[in-house]
C-alpha positions in Angstrom: 93.0 86.2 88.1 94.8 89.3 89.1 97.2 90.7 86.6 99.6 93.7 86.8 99.3 94.1 83.0 95.6 94.5 82.9 94.1 97.9 84.0 92.3 98.3 87.3 88.5 97.8 86.9 86.1 100.7 86.7 82.7 101.3 85.1 84.2 103.3 82.3 86.9 100.7 81.5 84.4 97.8 81.7 82.0 99.5 79.3 84.9 100.3 76.9 86.0 96.6 77.0 82.4 95.5 76.4 82.2 97.8 73.3 85.4 96.3 72.0 84.1 92.8 72.5 80.9 93.7 70.7 83.0 95.0 67.8 84.8 91.7 67.6 81.5 89.8 67.6 80.2 91.9 64.6 83.6 91.5 62.8 83.2 87.7 63.0 79.6 87.8 61.7 77.4 88.0 64.8 74.2 89.8 64.1 72.3 91.9 66.6 69.8 89.9 68.6 66.2 90.9 67.8 64.4 92.6 70.6 62.6 90.2 72.9 64.6 87.2 71.7 67.1 85.6 74.1 69.5 82.7 74.1 69.5 82.3 70.3 72.2 80.3 68.6 75.1 82.6 67.6 78.5 82.3 65.9 80.3 84.1 68.7 79.4 85.2 72.2 82.0 87.2 74.1 81.2 88.3 77.7 83.0 89.8 80.6 82.4 87.3 83.4 84.3 88.7 86.3 86.9 91.4 86.9 88.7 91.1 90.2 86.3 92.2 92.9 84.6 94.8 90.7 80.8 94.9 91.0 78.4 96.9 88.9 74.7 96.6 88.0 73.3 98.3 84.9 71.2 98.0 81.8 74.3 97.5 79.6 76.5 95.6 81.9 76.4 93.6 85.2 79.5 92.3 86.8 80.2 89.7 87.8 78.1 88.1 85.1 74.9 87.1 86.9 74.8 83.5 85.6 78.4 82.5 85.2 78.5 80.5 88.5 75.9 78.2 86.9 78.0 77.3 83.9 80.4 74.4 84.3 82.2 75.4 81.0 83.2 78.6 82.9 83.7 77.4 86.4 85.9 74.4 85.7 88.7 76.3 83.8 88.4 79.3 86.1 88.9 77.1 89.2 92.1 75.9 87.6 93.7 79.3 87.2 92.5 81.1 90.4 94.9 81.2 93.3 93.6 79.7 96.5 93.4 83.1 98.1 91.1 84.5 95.4 87.4 84.2 96.1 84.5 85.0 93.7 81.5 86.6 95.3 78.3 85.4 93.7 76.0 88.2 92.4 72.7 87.6 94.1 69.7 89.1 92.5 66.3 87.3 92.2 65.9 88.3 88.5 68.9 86.2 87.6 68.1 83.1 89.6 67.4 79.9 87.7 63.9 78.5 88.5 
């Protein structure tokens, strides 16, 4: 959803937002995930899923989120708020495909 009150996306702003989200997770009791462990149960999980048409691929952050198109709990509400003119381009990378 485009907003005039939210800043234009950039790598610097996206990484800053991610750091703030991680601070919130820690504040609410989330512990750091042990190395080599994925998809563990957690008290809070905040992610940046998509930010306008901004694309970035990195160790710390990939936007749009590589798996958000596969999650109905994300897609259903998102489809309700997007305008008909807004399109989401899927991030295609074999390492994120579901097998």
